[in-house]
C-alpha positions in Angstrom: 4.8 -99.7 -76.8 6.3 -97.8 -79.8 8.9 -95.3 -78.7 7.5 -92.7 -81.2 4.1 -93.0 -79.6 5.5 -92.4 -76.1 7.3 -89.3 -77.3 4.2 -87.9 -79.0 2.2 -88.2 -75.8 4.9 -86.8 -73.7 5.5 -83.8 -76.0 1.7 -83.1 -76.1 1.5 -83.0 -72.3 4.7 -80.9 -71.9 3.8 -78.4 -74.6 0.3 -77.8 -73.4 1.1 -74.8 -71.1 4.1 -73.5 -73.1 4.3 -70.6 -75.5 6.4 -72.6 -77.9 7.1 -76.3 -78.3 10.1 -78.0 -76.8 13.2 -78.3 -79.0 14.9 -81.7 -79.4 17.7 -80.5 -77.1 15.3 -79.4 -74.4 13.4 -82.7 -74.6 16.6 -84.7 -74.5 17.6 -82.9 -71.3 14.2 -83.4 -69.7 14.1 -87.1 -70.5 17.8 -87.8 -69.9 18.1 -89.3 -73.3 21.1 -88.6 -75.6 20.1 -86.9 -78.9 21.1 -89.9 -81.1 18.9 -92.1 -79.0 16.1 -89.7 -79.2 16.3 -89.6 -83.0 16.3 -93.4 -83.0 13.1 -93.4 -80.9 11.4 -91.2 -83.4 11.2 -94.2 -85.7 7.9 -96.2 -85.5 9.9 -99.4 -85.7 11.5 -98.9 -82.2 9.6 -100.8 -79.5 10.2 -100.0 -75.8 10.0 -102.5 -73.0 8.1 -101.7 -69.9 11.4 -101.2 -68.1 12.6 -98.7 -70.7 9.4 -96.7 -70.4 9.6 -96.7 -66.6 13.2 -95.4 -66.8 12.1 -92.5 -69.0 9.5 -91.4 -66.5 12.0 -91.8 -63.6 14.7 -89.8 -65.3 12.1 -87.0 -66.2 11.1 -86.8 -62.5 14.7 -86.6 -61.4 15.4 -83.8 -63.9 12.3 -81.9 -62.8 13.4 -82.1 -59.1 16.9 -80.9 -60.1 15.4 -78.0 -62.1 13.2 -76.9 -59.2 16.1 -77.0 -56.8 18.3 -75.0 -59.1 15.8 -72.5 -60.5 12.9 -72.1 -58.1 14.4 -69.0 -56.4 17.2 -66.9 -57.9 18.5 -63.8 -56.2 18.7 -60.8 -58.6 20.0 -58.1 -56.1 20.0 -57.6 -52.4 19.9 -54.5 -50.3 20.4 -52.3 -53.3 20.4 -48.6 -52.3 17.4 -46.6 -53.5 18.1 -43.3 -55.3 14.7 -42.3 -56.3 14.3 -40.2 -59.5 11.1 -38.5 -60.9 9.8 -40.0 -64.1 6.8 -39.6 -66.4 5.5 -36.8 -68.5 4.7 -34.6 -65.5 7.4 -36.2 -63.3 4.6 -37.2 -60.9 6.0 -40.6 -59.9 9.3 -42.0 -58.8 11.5 -44.9 -59.9 13.8 -46.6 -57.4 16.9 -45.6 -59.4 17.9 -43.7 -62.5 17.4 -45.6 -65.8 18.1 -42.7 -68.2 20.4 -43.3 -71.2 23.4 -42.0 -69.2 22.7 -43.9 -66.0 25.6 -46.3 -66.6 25.9 -50.0 -67.5 25.5 -51.2 -63.9 22.1 -49.6 -63.4 20.8 -50.3 -66.8 21.9 -53.9 -66.6 20.0 -54.3 -63.3 16.9 -52.7 -64.8 17.0 -55.1 -67.8 17.2 -58.1 -65.5 14.4 -56.9 -63.4 12.3 -56.3 -66.5 13.1 -59.8 -67.8 12.0 -61.4 -64.6 8.2 -62.0 -65.1 7.5 -63.5 -61.7 9.1 -63.0 -58.3 9.3 -61.2 -55.0 10.7 -57.9 -53.8 11.3 -56.4 -50.4 11.8 -52.8 -49.3 13.9 -51.9 -46.3 14.3 -48.7 -44.2 17.6 -46.9 -43.5 18.5 -49.5 -40.8 18.0 -52.4 -43.2 14.8 -53.4 -41.5 12.1 -54.9 -43.8 9.2 -52.5 -44.5 7.1 -54.2 -47.2 7.1 -57.5 -49.2 5.5 -57.7 -52.6 5.2 -60.2 -55.5 4.2 -60.4 -59.1 3.2 -63.1 -61.5 1.4 -61.0 -64.2 4.1 -58.4 -65.0 7.8 -57.9 -64.6 9.4 -57.2 -61.2 10.7 -53.7 -62.3 7.2 -52.4 -63.2 5.4 -54.0 -60.2 8.1 -52.9 -57.7 7.9 -49.2 -58.9 4.1 -49.3 -58.8 4.3 -50.4 -55.1 7.0 -47.8 -54.4 4.5 -45.0 -55.4 1.3 -46.5 -53.9 -0.5 -44.9 -50.9 -0.8 -47.5 -48.1 -3.1 -46.9 -45.1 -0.6 -48.8 -42.9 2.1 -46.1 -43.5 0.8 -43.4 -41.2 3.2 -41.2 -39.1 2.6 -38.2 -36.9 4.7 -35.4 -38.5 4.8 -31.6 -39.0 4.3 -30.2 -42.5 6.9 -27.6 -43.3 6.8 -25.2 -46.3 9.3 -26.0 -49.0 8.6 -22.8 -51.1 10.8 -19.7 -50.9 9.2 -18.1 -47.8 10.8 -16.5 -44.7 11.4 -18.9 -41.8 9.4 -18.3 -38.7 10.4 -20.0 -35.4 8.0 -22.5 -33.9 7.1 -20.2 -31.0 5.8 -17.7 -33.6 4.4 -19.9 -36.3 2.9 -22.9 -34.5 2.7 -26.0 -36.8 0.6 -28.8 -35.3 1.8 -32.4 -35.6 -0.7 -34.3 -37.6 -1.1 -37.9 -38.9 0.2 -38.1 -42.4 -0.2 -41.0 -44.9 3.1 -41.8 -46.4 4.2 -43.6 -49.5 6.9 -46.3 -49.6 9.3 -43.8 -51.1 9.1 -41.7 -48.0 10.6 -44.6 -45.9 12.4 -47.1 -48.2 16.2 -46.8 -48.5 17.0 -50.3 -50.0 15.4 -53.1 -51.9 16.0 -56.7 -52.7 14.5 -58.7 -55.6 14.2 -62.4 -56.3 13.1 -64.2 -59.4 10.7 -67.1 -58.4 8.9 -69.6 -60.5 5.2 -68.7 -60.7 4.0 -71.8 -58.9 5.9 -70.8 -55.7 5.4 -67.0 -55.6 2.1 -67.0 -53.6 3.4 -69.3 -50.9 6.7 -67.6 -50.5 5.1 -64.2 -50.2 2.7 -65.6 -47.6 5.6 -67.1 -45.7 7.4 -63.7 -45.5 4.3 -61.8 -44.4 3.1 -64.5 -41.9 6.6 -64.9 -40.4 7.0 -61.1 -39.8 3.4 -59.8 -39.3 4.4 -57.1 -36.8 7.4 -55.8 -38.7 6.1 -55.4 -42.3 3.6 -52.7 -43.4 1.6 -55.2 -45.5 -2.0 -54.9 -44.4 -3.2 -58.2 -45.9 -2.3 -61.5 -44.2 -1.8 -63.8 -47.1 -2.8 -67.5 -46.9 -0.9 -70.6 -47.9 -2.1 -72.7 -50.8 -3.6 -69.8 -52.9 -2.3 -71.2 -56.2 -3.5 -74.8 -55.3 -7.0 -73.6 -54.4 -7.2 -71.5 -57.6 -6.1 -74.5 -59.7 -8.7 -76.7 -58.0 -11.5 -74.2 -58.7 -10.4 -74.0 -62.3 -10.3 -77.8 -62.6 -13.8 -78.1 -61.0 -15.2 -75.4 -63.3 -13.8 -77.1 -66.4 -15.2 -80.5 -65.3 -18.6 -78.9 -64.7 -18.5 -77.3 -68.2 -17.7 -80.7 -69.8 -20.6 -82.3 -67.9 -23.0 -79.5 -69.0 -22.1 -80.3 -72.7 
């Protein structure tokens, strides 16, 4: 087999699901081939033996395993204290911490990394450090998804409390002004004191979220019991649909 032909086929497969094509340096790292050798293989006159082709595939598999082990899950921040601040035009929602221009390099740096992480998991904890809620995202950055969850009403978060006035009115003792305890639906920001965030490759997000929720079903406020293999089932359905579409043509 011509080495140039093998490289063309490999690049076509590898670039299929990427936003931009692999660079020579990236391809060299994936295949475990030095750049000078890769340049030599671009020539149509170079012929590979069966053993050389097998070695390329073996090295690529080894590199892929190493990449998964090193980059599948990366901790961004753990048990970071929440200091909620109102945001928006009407200040009708909260962010987990201040990101205004004068918030400081530490907070702004954390915000930037959370915004750059396009897939991952986040966990909210109460004042004792006990996990309250686990969430994930694969469609938008962790910062945006985490703050959406922080403000979301959840039926599981119901506590019996007394509503007290916060306006400038005279205080009346409970034996004069009786205030009945009632069930109140709370938001995560009423309970959460800390959060952790982890960047996770998209292929593993669903199963890792399912693992967290299924391992601690009586501790977390998540109301949906996630199942394992969600991504695999979706991929199988897509593959079957594509195959059916081809047959229909």
